[in-house]
C-alpha positions as CSV (number, residue, x, y, z in Angstrom):
1,M,151.7,94.6,95.3
2,T,155.1,95.4,96.6
3,S,155.8,97.6,99.6
4,R,157.4,100.1,97.3
5,S,154.4,100.3,95.0
6,F,152.0,100.7,97.9
7,R,154.0,103.6,99.3
8,Y,154.0,105.2,95.9
9,L,150.2,104.9,95.6
10,L,149.8,106.2,99.1
11,A,152.0,109.3,98.3
12,L,149.9,109.9,95.1
13,F,146.7,109.6,97.0
14,A,148.0,112.1,99.6
15,V,148.9,114.6,96.8
16,F,145.5,114.0,95.3
17,L,143.7,114.8,98.6
18,A,145.8,117.9,99.1
19,G,144.9,119.1,95.6
20,C,141.2,118.4,96.3
21,A,141.4,120.7,99.3
22,T,142.5,123.6,97.2
23,L,139.8,122.8,94.7
24,L,137.2,123.2,97.4
25,G,138.1,126.9,97.5
26,P,136.9,129.4,100.0
27,R,133.8,128.8,102.1
28,Q,131.5,131.5,103.5
29,V,129.4,131.5,106.7
30,E,126.6,134.1,107.0
31,V,125.9,135.5,110.4
32,P,122.5,137.3,110.6
33,L,122.1,140.6,112.4
34,A,119.5,138.9,114.7
35,T,122.2,136.4,115.9
36,L,124.6,139.3,116.8
37,E,121.8,141.1,118.6
38,K,120.9,138.0,120.6
39,A,124.5,137.5,121.6
40,L,124.8,141.1,122.9
41,A,121.4,141.0,124.6
42,S,122.4,138.0,126.7
43,R,125.1,140.1,128.3
44,F,122.8,142.9,129.5
45,P,121.7,144.6,131.7
46,F,125.1,145.4,133.1
47,N,125.4,147.1,136.5
48,N,128.6,148.6,137.9
49,R,129.9,151.2,140.3
50,L,132.5,153.2,138.5
51,L,135.4,154.8,140.5
52,E,133.1,154.7,143.6
53,L,131.4,157.8,142.2
54,L,128.7,156.5,139.8
55,D,126.3,153.7,139.7
56,I,125.8,152.8,136.1
57,T,123.3,150.5,134.5
58,I,123.5,149.7,130.8
59,S,120.8,147.9,129.0
60,N,118.8,147.3,125.8
61,P,121.6,146.9,123.2
62,R,120.6,147.6,119.6
63,V,123.0,146.6,116.8
64,T,123.5,148.3,113.5
65,L,126.1,147.1,111.0
66,Q,128.1,149.7,109.1
67,P,129.1,148.3,105.7
68,E,130.9,151.5,104.6
69,T,133.4,151.3,107.5
70,N,133.1,147.5,108.2
71,R,132.3,148.2,111.8
72,I,129.5,147.3,114.2
73,L,127.6,150.0,116.1
74,T,125.8,149.3,119.4
75,N,123.4,151.7,120.9
76,L,122.9,151.2,124.6
77,D,120.5,152.8,127.1
78,A,122.1,154.0,130.3
79,V,121.1,155.1,133.8
80,I,123.7,157.0,135.7
81,A,123.2,157.6,139.4
82,P,125.7,159.3,141.6
83,P,125.3,157.7,145.1
84,F,125.7,161.1,146.8
85,V,122.8,162.7,144.8
86,N,119.2,161.7,145.1
87,R,118.8,161.7,141.4
88,S,119.6,159.6,138.4
89,F,120.2,160.6,134.8
90,K,119.0,158.6,131.8
91,G,120.7,158.6,128.5
92,S,122.4,156.5,125.8
93,F,125.7,155.6,124.4
94,A,126.6,154.6,120.9
95,I,129.8,152.4,120.7
96,S,131.3,151.1,117.6
97,G,134.0,148.4,117.1
98,N,135.8,146.3,114.6
99,L,135.3,142.6,114.4
100,R,138.2,140.2,114.7
101,F,138.5,136.4,114.9
102,D,139.8,134.9,118.2
103,P,141.1,131.4,117.2
104,S,141.4,130.3,120.9
105,R,137.6,130.6,121.2
106,S,136.7,130.1,117.5
107,A,134.7,133.2,117.9
108,L,134.1,136.6,116.4
109,V,134.8,139.2,119.0
110,L,134.4,143.0,119.3
111,A,137.8,144.7,119.1
112,E,138.8,148.4,119.5
113,P,135.5,149.7,120.9
114,R,135.1,153.4,120.5
115,V,132.5,155.8,121.9
116,E,130.7,157.5,119.0
117,T,128.0,159.5,120.9
118,V,126.9,160.1,124.4
119,N,123.5,161.6,125.3
120,V,122.5,162.2,128.9
121,D,119.1,163.9,129.6
122,G,119.2,166.7,132.1
123,L,123.0,166.9,132.4
124,D,124.8,170.1,131.6
125,N,126.8,170.0,128.3
126,R,130.0,171.0,130.2
127,Y,130.1,167.5,131.6
128,G,130.0,165.9,128.2
129,S,133.7,165.1,128.0
130,Q,133.7,163.5,131.5
131,I,130.7,161.4,130.5
132,G,132.5,160.5,127.2
133,K,135.5,159.3,129.3
134,I,133.1,157.2,131.4
135,G,131.7,155.8,128.2
136,S,135.2,154.8,127.0
137,L,135.9,153.0,130.3
138,L,132.6,151.2,130.0
139,A,133.3,150.3,126.3
140,E,136.6,148.7,127.3
141,Q,135.1,147.0,130.3
142,V,131.9,145.7,128.8
143,L,132.3,145.2,125.1
144,K,136.0,144.7,124.4
145,D,136.7,141.1,123.2
146,M,133.1,140.2,123.8
147,P,132.3,137.1,121.7
148,L,129.5,137.8,119.3
149,Y,129.4,134.6,117.3
150,T,131.1,131.2,117.9
151,F,131.9,129.0,114.9
152,R,131.1,125.3,114.9
153,P,133.9,122.9,114.3
154,E,132.4,122.1,110.9
155,D,132.8,125.7,109.9
156,L,136.5,125.5,110.4
157,R,137.0,122.0,108.9
158,Y,135.3,120.7,105.8
159,G,136.0,117.7,103.6
160,G,139.1,116.8,105.7
161,T,140.5,120.2,105.2
162,D,141.2,122.9,107.8
163,Y,140.0,126.4,107.0
164,L,141.3,129.8,108.3
165,L,139.3,133.0,108.4
166,S,140.4,135.3,105.7
167,K,137.8,138.1,105.6
168,I,134.8,139.6,107.5
169,T,132.4,141.6,105.4
170,T,129.8,143.7,107.0
171,R,126.4,144.0,105.3
172,P,123.3,145.9,106.6
173,N,121.5,142.6,107.5
174,G,124.5,140.5,108.7
175,L,128.0,139.4,108.3
176,V,129.6,137.3,105.6
177,V,132.7,135.5,107.0
178,T,135.1,133.9,104.4
179,F,137.3,131.0,105.1
180,E,140.2,129.8,103.0
181,P,141.6,126.3,103.0
182,V,144.9,125.8,104.7
183,K,147.5,124.6,102.2
């Protein structure tokens, strides 16, 4: 076989392999709700003194997926204790967020956290907006860009083909993440 024929066959083989990659089509990875809950639970309890005015402990995250808005909702228990008062307040926060893919970490992370509800037992309603602002600060500090699921290398490469995340679908019992082959 001549050198020219060998190069021709090698080029045909490369074109064949590239064609096979597109034939493989999209791949899907399912991420169960329990896996997301476990990832969040590993980050709590969270203790912080906010603005030197409040000691806050957040614990017991509970995750709900919202297919209708393609968001994730996290309910958290909270204990708020002003250091200058000999009393603490118990309550809860509900924080939602979008999911996005962070390629540098090969992970799904929580983006754009937003406080949905704030309930604090024994606290006058007129303080609700201030507590809501505290919840927003906490959401940014605690949950923003928190990795919820890290993909394995074989999720991003299959059959010699690299894959890129193209879609995240939220279902009541988990996520379905779709990857498309890189062409």
